Each structure stands twice: as structure tokens, then as C-alpha cells.
C-alpha positions as CSV (number, residue, x, y, z in Angstrom):
1,M,-32.0,-10.6,104.8
2,I,-30.1,-8.0,105.7
3,A,-29.8,-6.5,109.1
4,N,-32.9,-3.9,109.9
5,H,-34.5,-4.5,106.5
6,I,-38.3,-4.3,106.6
7,A,-40.2,-6.4,104.1
8,P,-43.9,-8.3,104.0
9,L,-43.5,-11.7,105.8
10,A,-43.8,-13.6,102.5
11,V,-39.7,-12.6,102.2
12,F,-38.6,-14.1,104.9
13,S,-38.3,-17.7,105.7
14,E,-37.6,-20.1,108.6
15,H,-33.2,-19.2,108.2
16,D,-33.7,-15.4,109.0
17,G,-34.7,-16.1,112.8
18,P,-36.9,-14.0,114.9
19,L,-38.7,-10.8,113.5
20,E,-40.1,-8.1,115.3
21,I,-43.8,-6.8,113.5
22,V,-43.4,-3.5,112.4
23,Q,-46.6,-2.7,110.7
24,V,-50.1,-4.7,110.0
25,L,-51.9,-3.1,106.7
26,G,-55.5,-3.0,106.6
27,D,-58.6,-2.0,109.2
28,D,-61.2,-4.8,108.5
29,A,-62.0,-8.2,109.8
30,S,-59.2,-10.1,108.8
31,S,-56.4,-7.4,110.2
32,R,-58.1,-7.6,113.5
33,R,-57.9,-11.4,113.8
34,L,-54.0,-11.2,112.9
35,C,-53.9,-9.2,116.3
36,E,-55.8,-11.1,118.1
37,L,-53.6,-14.2,117.2
38,G,-50.6,-12.0,118.5
39,C,-49.8,-10.8,115.1
40,C,-49.7,-7.1,115.8
41,V,-46.7,-4.3,116.3
42,G,-44.1,-4.8,118.3
43,K,-44.5,-8.8,118.9
44,H,-42.3,-11.0,117.9
45,V,-42.8,-13.9,115.0
46,R,-40.6,-17.0,113.7
47,V,-42.0,-18.5,110.1
48,V,-41.4,-22.1,110.8
49,R,-41.9,-22.8,107.1
50,R,-42.2,-20.6,103.9
51,G,-44.9,-20.9,101.7
52,D,-48.5,-20.6,100.7
53,P,-49.7,-21.1,103.3
54,A,-46.6,-20.0,105.6
55,I,-46.8,-21.8,109.1
56,V,-45.4,-18.8,111.5
57,S,-45.0,-18.9,115.9
58,I,-45.6,-16.1,118.2
59,G,-45.4,-16.4,121.2
60,G,-45.9,-20.3,122.4
61,S,-48.7,-20.5,119.3
62,R,-48.1,-21.8,115.6
63,F,-50.5,-21.2,113.1
64,A,-50.9,-21.1,109.0
65,L,-50.9,-17.9,107.5
66,A,-52.0,-17.4,103.6
67,G,-50.0,-15.7,100.9
68,E,-52.4,-12.4,101.0
69,L,-52.1,-12.1,104.5
70,Q,-48.3,-12.4,104.5
71,D,-48.0,-9.5,102.5
72,R,-49.9,-7.3,105.3
73,V,-47.9,-7.9,107.9
74,F,-44.2,-6.3,107.3
75,A,-41.8,-7.0,109.7
76,K,-37.7,-6.7,110.0
77,P,-35.0,-8.9,112.2
78,A,-35.6,-8.5,115.8
79,Q,-32.8,-6.9,117.8
80,A,-30.7,-9.6,119.9
């Protein structure tokens, strides 16, 4: 990925390293649940396995994210 390139989480892979979440689209139960899981603006996330569902890591937790939810989460490579 290009440095500082903002894109949906679905386009990133495990080779892209840590990412910073910059936007989560929607204001429904799914977007609120994403935030409860730690998937909210300013948090760092890592794609462990790309796909549908993808496996992502936030903090010390790993969970699966369906493609529809991956398309709602926009991220960019985290600054070192």
C-alpha cells in the first residue's frame, strides 16, 4: 500500500502492517458493535488474514469481519 493511502479495510492485507482506522461508516447496530470491539477511529488494526471473512487483530483480540463490514471501515498505514 502507498503511505497515507486511505482505503476500505478490505483492500489491505497481512503484508501492509499496522493500520490506523480513520473512519467507520454507518450509524446502526453493526457500526456500534464494531466500535465496541475496538474498531473505531484512531485505533490500530492489523489484517491477520485477508478474505471474507477477514481475520483482524485490534489490541490483544482477534476476530472475523465479514466483507460488508470491512467495506465500512476506512484505514491508512499507521505512522511508525
